[in-house]
N, C-alpha and C positions, 0 to 999 in steps of 0.2 A: 718456774719449772718444777714439776712434781718428780720426786725421786722414789723409785719403786724397787724393792729387793726381789730377787728371783723367787724366794720361798715365802714371801709375805702374803697375807690374805688380800685378795683383790688383784693379784698379779695377772691371772688369766683374763679377768675383765679388762684390765689395762691393755693387754695385748689385743683383745678383740676390738678395742677402741682404735688401736693403730690400724687394724685391718678393716675398719668400717667401709662398707662397699659403696664407693662412688659409682660403680657400674650399675648399681640397682637404681635405675632412674625412676623417680616418683611417678605415679600414675597420672597426676595432673599435668606434668611436663611432657610425658609421652603423648598424652591426648592432645596437648597444645601443639606439639610438633606434627602430629597427624593432621590437625586442622590446617596448619600452615601448608603442609604438603598438598592437601586437597584443594585449598584455595588457589595456590600458585599453579597447580596442574590445570585448573579450570580457567584461571584468569590471566596466566602468563605474566608479562611485564607489569601490567596494571596492578595485579595483586602483590607482586614482588615489591614494587615501589610503594604501595600503600603500607605494607608491613615495615619497610625500611623507614618511612617517615614516622610511623607510630613508635617504633622502638629506638631508632637512632636520631630522631628529630632532624632528618636529612631528606630533603625533597629531591628526587631524581627523575630523569627522563631517559628515553632511549639514546639521546644524544650525549648525556652527561654521565651515564652509569659507568662507562669505561674510561680509565685514566688515559688522557691524551698525550701525545708527544710533547706538547707545550707544558703540560703539568709535570711531566718527568723532568723537563729542562729546568723548570722553576724550582723543583725540589732539589735538584743537584746544586743549583745556584744558592739555595738557602741553607744547604748543609755546610757546617763549619769544616774547614780543611782537615782539622784533626779527626773529626768524626768520619769524614770520607776516607782518610788513610786507614783508620781502624777497620772500617767495613771492608776495604779492599784486602787488608792483611788477613782478616778472618776468612774471607771468600777464598783466598789463595790456599790457606791451610785446610779448610774444609774440602776444597776440591782435590787437593793432593791426597788426603786420607781416603776419601770416598772413591777416588779413581782405582784404588787397589781392590775394591769390592767387585769389579766387573767380572762377569762370568762368560765363558766362551763355549760352553757345551762340550759334548764329547761324542765319539762314535764307537759303538760296539760292533765287532765283526767276529763271527765264530769261525771264520775260515772255511765254511762249508756252504756258503751262499746266502747267509742271513746277515743283513747289515741294518743296524738301527742307530740313527743319529738323533741326539737330543739337541734341539736348537733353542737358543735363548733369544727371545724377541722383545723389543720394547713395547710397552703399552702405547696405544695411539694418542691417548690424552689423559691428563691427570689434573685434578682440582687440588689446589694448595690452600689450606685454611690458615690464616695468620690472625691470632687473637689480638684484641685491643682492649683488655680490661682496664689496667692502669695506663697503658700506652701501647700503641701498635708495636709488636715485637719484630724489629728489623732482623734480629738474629734468626727468627723462625722462617723468615723469607729465604734466608741463605740456606738453612738446614733442610728445607723442603725442595726448593727449586734446583739447587745444585745437584743433588743425587738424581733427580728426575731427568735433568738434561744430560748428565753423564750416562744414564741408561739409554738415552736416545729417544726419549718421548718428544714427539714433534709439537704437541700442543700442551703447554703448561699454563693453566688458568689460575691465577691467584686472586683470592677474595679476602677482604678484611673490612671490618666496620669502620665507618667514618662518622663517629658521633658528632652531632651538630655540624656536619659537613667539613670536619677538619681531619687531617692526617699529618703525622709528623713526617717531615721530608726524608729523614733517614730510612724510613721503611720503604718508601718508593725507590730511593737510591739503591737500597739493598736488593729489591726485587729486580731492578734493571741489571745490576751487576751479576746477579745470580742467573739471569737468562730467562725469567718468566716471560712467556710470549704475550700475555695480556693480564692486566690488573683491573679488577672491578670493585666499585665502592659499595659493596654489600657484605654483610656478615650475619652472625647469629644463625638461628635455625633457617631463616629464609634464604641466606646465602648458600647453605648446604643444599637446600631444596632446589635452588636454581641450578646448581652444578649437577645434581642427580637426575633432574628431568629435562633441563634446558628450557629456555624461554626465547622470545623473539630476539633478545639482546645478549643473553648469556648462553654459551654453548654447553651442551651436555658432555660429561666426561666419563671415562671408564673406571676411575678410582678417585676417591677423596681421601687426602691425608692431612694431618696437622692437628694440634691440640685445640681445645676450646672448653667453654663452660658446659653446664649440664644440658642446656638447650641445644647446643651444637652436638653434643653426644647423642641426645635423643633423636635429632634429625639424621645423624649418621646411622644410628641403629635402625630407624625406619627405612632409610634408603637401602640398607643391606637386607632387611627383612622382606622388602618388596622386590628384591632382585634387580634393582635399578643400576647398581654399580657396586664395586668393591670398596672397602674402607680399610684403614690401617688399625682399627681397634678404637677403643674408647679411652681417651686420656683424662684422668681425673686430677684432683688437686696435687700439687707438687709434694714430693716426699724426699726425705734424707734420713739415712741411718749413719751414725758415726761410730765405728767400732774402735775402741781406744783402750790403751793401758796407761800406767802412770807416767809414761814418757811424753804423752800428748800435751802440747801447750794449751792451757785453758782458754787463752784469748783466741787462738785459731779455731778451736772447737766452737766457742760461743759465736764467733762471726759466721761460721759455716751453718750453724743451726738457724741463726737469724736470717741468713740469705735465703732460706726456704720459707721460714715463717712469714717473711714480708710479702710472699705471693698472695696471701689471704688467710682468713680465719680457718678455712678448711684444710690448710696445708698441715703436713705432719713432719715433725723434726724430732728425732730420737737419738740420744746418746746411749750406747750400750757399752759398759765398761766394767773392768775388774777392780777399778779404783774408786772407792767412795770419796776419797779426798779430791780426786779430779772432778767428780760430779758436783761436789759442793763448791769447788772453785769456779766451775763453769756456771753454776746457778747464780753466784754473786756477780760474775762478769756479765751475764746476760742482762740482769737488771741495770747494771751500770751502763752498758752499751745502748740499751733500748730506752733509757731515760729521755723523755722529751720528744720521742718520735711518735707523732700522731698516727693512729690507725694501725700500729704494729701490735698484733695480738699474739701473746705467748701461750695461749690456751692449748695449742697443739704441740707444745714443746715438752719433752719428758726425758727422764734418764732411767735406765735399767741397770741395776747392779748385779753382775753375774759372778759366780764363784770362780770361773776360770775361762780361758780363751775358747775351749771346746764348747762351753755353754754360750759364749758370745756368738760363735759360728752357728750353733743350732738355732739361736734366737733370730739371727739375720735370715737364715733359710726359712724360718717360719713366717716372717712378715714379707719376704721377697721384695725389698724396697726398689724404688725407681733409681735412686742414687745411693751409693755406699762409699763412704770414706773409711779407709783403714789407717789409723795412726798408732802404730805399735812398734815395738823393738824390731820385729821381723814381719812386716806386712805381706811380703811375698809368701811366707809360710802360711799365714792365716788365710789368705785368699784361696789357697788350694783346698781348704776345708769348707768353703762356701760355694754353693751351687746356684742359688737363686738371688740374683741382683742384676738389674738391667745395665747399669753403668758404674764401674768401680774405679775409685781413685786411690792410689797407694802413696803413703808417706805424707809428711806434714806440708810439703810444698805442692800438693796436687789437689787444690780445692775444687769443688763442684763448679763455682762460677767460671773457672778457667775453661771447663768443658762446655759450659753454657754458651760461651762466645768464641773462644779463640784456639783451644787445643787442636780441634779438627774433627773429633768424633761428633756424633749427632746428639742433639738434646731433645729430640722428639722420642719419648721413651714410654714403655708400658708402666702403668701405675696400678694401685689397688691390689697388689699381689699378683698381677698378670705377668710379672717377670718370671714366674714359674714356667710359663709356656710361650712367652712372646719376647721379641727382640727390639733393639733400637731401630728406628727408621734407617733405611739404607738404599743403595742402588738396587738391591734385590727386590725391593717393594714396587719397583716400577717396571719390572719385566715379567714375562710369562714364558713358560717352557712348552715345547711340543716335541713329540717323537715322530720321526719319519722312518718308516720301515720298508725295506726292500728284500724280497725273497726270490731266489732263482727258482726255476721249475723243479730242479732236483731237491732243493731245500724244502720246498712246499710238499713234494711227494714224501719226503722223509718224516714229516710231522703230521701228515694227513690222518693216519690211523689214530694216534693219541688225541688229535683234535676231535675226531669222530667219537671217541670214547667220552670225552668231556661233554660233548653235545648230547650224547645219549643219556648219561645219568643226570644231566641238568634239564632234560626234556625239551631241548631246542633242536628240532628236527632239521630245519633249513640250514642251521649252522653246520651240521654234520654233512649235509649234501653239498654245501659250498666247498668244503674241504675235499670231499670225495670226488667231485667233478674234476678237481685239479690233480688227483692222484693217478689219473689215466695218462699214460704216455701218448702224446700226440705227435704223429710224424709230420715233419715239415712239408707243407704242400708246395709243389712246384708251380710256378706261374703259368697260366694258360697262354698258348701261342696261337695266333690266327693261322688259318690255312694259307699256304703259299708263302709263308714267312720262313 
C-alpha cells in the first residue's frame, strides 16, 4: 500500500489514478460489442449461441437456453440449508428496505378547472444482468429482481454466464426467491444484446440493469446509443474509500480495503486519514492478512494523509467513491460535509460487506466518479412517470391568450390557433326532435 501525503509531489497524479475512467471504453471493445450486436441482430439465436459457445464454452439450443423448473428444483436441492437460510434472510431485508421507495404520484389542482395528475407506472419488462467473474453473484440477483418486482414490472428477465455449462445453485435459488420471471444461461456482451433486441428465444426488454465487465458495459452503451432500451449506467470496478481518524481499528480498515481489492486488479481501495500512525499500521496489517492469498492484488490500495477532517471530506467529494466508510470519533458530523458518495457506512461496525449482502440497501452502485450525479439502483429505476392533464372550458379560455402569445413569438401558428379556437364560448346545442314528437 502506497502512502501519499496531501502536499507531496505526485499527489495530484495519484488522485487521477483513483479517478481513472472505467467509463472510457476502449475502441476495440466498443467495436467488438458493435460486431456482436450486428451479428445477433442478423442471426438471432444462432448467432447468440455461437458467441456463447465461443466465449463461455457452453453449447446451447432453443430448448436449453432457458432455465427449466427441473433445474430450479435441482438447484434448491443442491443448496446447503445454511446458504438457503442466508439467502432468504437477505431477501427479506432487501425487500423491506426497498418497499419504502415506492412512489404514488400526486395531483395538482389549481381550484379553477386545471387538474394535472402525475402517475407512476411500472416498466413492462426489465433485463437483469448478474455477473459471474469469479462466481455468479447470487446477491446481485436479489438486488436487481426484488426492486423490479416491488415496482410492479411484469416481466423480469435475468441473464448470467454459465462458463463451461455450470452455475452455482445459490444463484438460481436467489433468482427464484427474488421473483425473476425467467432466467437465461447467457451473459457477456451477447447476453446484453439479446435483451436489447430480442431473439427467437430471449425476449426484448425495456431496460437493462446490473453490473458487469467492460464488454457488458460496452454492449449497454451501444444499446442505449441505438435507442433500443434504457440502462442503469455503466458500473466499473469496485471502489471503496475509508475516511478515518486515529480511533479507527487498523484491522477493521485493512479487512475492508481487502474486501474491495479482492474483486480484481482494477478495483480501487483508498484510506484517507488524518493519522499517519493509522496508515502505517494498516499497511503492516494488509500484508499480514493478504499473505498466502493467491490472486490478491494490492496494486489498487493506497492511503492518503490529510491535514484535517475538512481536507478528508474535500478529498472524498473529489473522487466521489462507490462505497464510503467513515470511522471517526463523530462520523455523523463528517458525513454532513460530504456530498458525493454512492453508499455510506458510518462507524466501526458498518462494513461494506454488510451492505453487499445483508443490511438491505442496494449494492448496484455508480462507480468511476459517477456518484456525483447518479444513485444506487432502486425501485425508482423500474418505473416511469406520466402527466395526465384535464382543463375545463373556463380554464382553457383563461389561458388561451398567453398560450397564443407564446405561440406567436415562437413562430408556431397552429399552436396559437388551437388555443384560440377554444377561447370562443360555445352555447350548448339542444338535441333535435322529430316532428310529431
